[in-house]
N, C-alpha and C positions, 0 to 999 in steps of 0.2 A: 504494500499499500504506499501511498504518497501522502505528504502533508503540505498544504499551502500555508506558510507561516505569516504571510502578509497579503491581504487582499481587502477590497472595499465592496461591501454589499449595500444596496439601496433599492427602494421601490419608486424612487422619484426621478431616475435618470434614464428611463427607457429600457431598464433591465428588469426582467421578471425573475425575482429571487427563487421561485419554485423551480423554474427551468434551469437557472444557474446551478443550483444545488444538484439537480438531476444530472446535468452534464458532468459535473465534477465527480459524482459517485460512479458514473458510467466509465469515467477515465481512471478509476481506482484512486482517486483523490478522496480519502476517506475522512479527513479531518481538515477543517479550515479555520484560520484565525483572522477574523475581520477586524480592521483598524477603524475606530471611531474617534476622531480627533478634533471635532469642534463641539461648541457647547450643546447645540441641539442634537448632534449625532450621538453624543455620549448618553443623553437621556433616552435615545431610541435603542441603545445597544441591548438592553434587557429583552426587548420585544423580539429581536432576531434570535438571540441565543436560546430563548425559551421555545421558539417555534421549531428550530432545526437542531436535531440531536447532534449532528456532526459539526455544528458551528460553535466556535468559542470566540471570545472578544478580547481585544486590547483597547483600553480607553486612555485618553490623555489629551493635552492641549498642544497642537501643532505649532511650530514656531511662527508660522504665517499669521496666527491669530493672537500672538503674544501681546500686542498692544491692547487687546480687549479683555484681558484676564484680570479679575479682581480677587481680593482675598477669599470671598465666600466660594469662588469657583474651586478652590483647592479642597475645601470641605466637602463640596458636592462630589468631587472626584474620589476622595478618600472614602466617603460613605458608600458610593456605588460599587467600588471594589470590594469593600468588606461584606456587602450584602448579597453578592452573587458569586457562587463558586465557579461559574463558567466564564467569568471575567478573570483572565489569568495573566494579564500583563498591563503595564502602564505604557501607553505609546499610541501613535508614534510621537515621540517627544525629541527635542534636540535643538539644532541650530540650522538656519538657512540664510546664508549671505548672498545667495544668487538673486533672490527677489527683493531683499530689503537689507541694505547695509547700514541704514541709518538708526536702527534700534538694537544694535548688538548687545548693549548692556541689558535692555529689557528682555531680550531673548534669553540671555544667560540667567537673569533672575528667575524667569518662569521655568527654565530647564532645571535650575538648582532646586526650586521648591518641589518639583515633581520627583526628582532624584531622592530628596528627603523623604518623600512619602513612600517611594519604593523601598528605601532602606528601612524605614519604620515598619512597613507591613511585610517585608521580606518577599517581595513579588518582583519578577523580572521586568526589564524595560525593553521597549522596542525603539531603537535610536534612528532618528532622521538627521543626516548630516550632508548638506550641500554647500560646497565651497567653504566648508568650515571644519574640516576634519581634524585639524590641529587643535583648535579650541574645544571641539567636542571630546577629543581624547583627554585633554588636560582636565576638564571638568569631571569626566567619568572616573579618572584615576584618583579623585578626591573622595569617592564614595564607595561603600561596600555594596556594590550592586552587580547583577549579572544580567545577560539578555542577549539581544540580537542586534547587530549593526545592519539595519535595513538597506537594501539595495547597494551593497558594498561595491565601490568602484575605485578604491584607493590603490596605493602601491603595495608591493609585497612587504616592504618594511612596516607600513601602517597596519597591514593585515596581521603581521606577527605581533605588533604591539597590542592590538585589541585582543588577540588570542591569549596573550600572556595575562591580560586583565581578566580573562575568564569568559570572553564573549564569543558567540558564534557569528559567522558571517552569512547574511541573507543573500543568496545568489538567484537572480531572476533572468528575465528574457534578454537583458543586455549581453549576457555571455554568448548568445547565439548570433549576435550581429556580426556581420562580416568585418566591420572596422574596429571591433572590440579587442582590446589587449588583455581583457580580464583572464583569458586562458593562461597567461604568464603567471598570474597569481594562483589560480586553481591548480596548476601543475605542481606547485611547491608547498602547498599547505595540506594538512591531513584532512581526509573526508570527515573525520570526527569533529571538525570545526566548521562544517558547512551545513546550512539548512536551505530548503527550497522555498521560493516565493514567486508570486506573479505580480504583485502591486496592481492587480486588475482594478479598474478597466483600463489601466495604462500599460505601456511597455510590453506589448504582445511579442512573443518570441517568433523567430523564423520557424516555420514558413508563413506565419500569420501576422507578420509585422505590418503595422498600420491599421489593423482591425481592432475592434473592441476586445480587450483581453478578458480571459476567464480562467478560473482555477483548472479547468479541464486541460489547459495547455501546459500544466506542470510536467508531463512526461517528456515534452520536447526539451525542456531545461535539463531534466535529469539525464536524457540521452546525450546531450552535449557535454555534460560533466563526465559521464561514463566514457565518451570518446576521448576527452582530454586526458583522462587518467588511465585509459586503456583497461577498463574494467567493465563489468556487466551493469546494465541498467538496474538489474535486481539488487546488486550490491549497493548501488547509489540509494535506491529506495529503502533498503534495510537500514543502512547506517544513518542516513539523514532522519529517518523516522525515529530511530533510537535516540538521536541527539535532541530532538524536540521533546519526546516523552520524558527524558531525563531532566532537561532544563525546566520544564513546567510541572514536573512531578506528577505526570498524568499516568494513571494505571489503566490502560486499555488493552483489550484483546486484539493483537495485531498478528 
């Protein structure tokens, strides 16, 4: 079986959640972790995890909404995590200097507050880092947290530094792109440090690049990793699944 550790599910953007889940299960993607990372989304997360047995959630405030976060929002976040066992991570949280370089200190403050919640509740984090990998690493190294570096696209050096901190690297459709150099990192890091993700509806892998992404595309990503490492896709499925279950302390029949 496969696990999609990072995707976005919604019934407001032209995607039918029932069909989405059906397609995933048919592709042997048996567990999905959906990221809810805006105020309204976070409140909707319980609706989705209660409806779909195979769906779990991560909740947190994305750096793009950092300017709008107030003190009470952290209490809301902490409460919702504590009240639902299917919310298994705080995320995606982090830093994004691609879209906004003018509020770096605000982003860092929001990031720190959520890392504090993770540390307090002993719950993993899902990390977003765009054009900010150095600052993200520096902040993470100050807390006793574990989790996944979502959509990792950094250097081998940074990959090793995050792995040394105890993080797993989320590898998605980008690894299948013809111009991607990510294979150079994949070749040299252990499979025990890798998890699979789609970031759907974004970043569909080849051969579906440019289309709306779905969790059902996970096998394309797994096959590319298998090709890079010269192993079977079954081995990729087995090890990456074990990585996820261990990180989130999930006891499922696989």
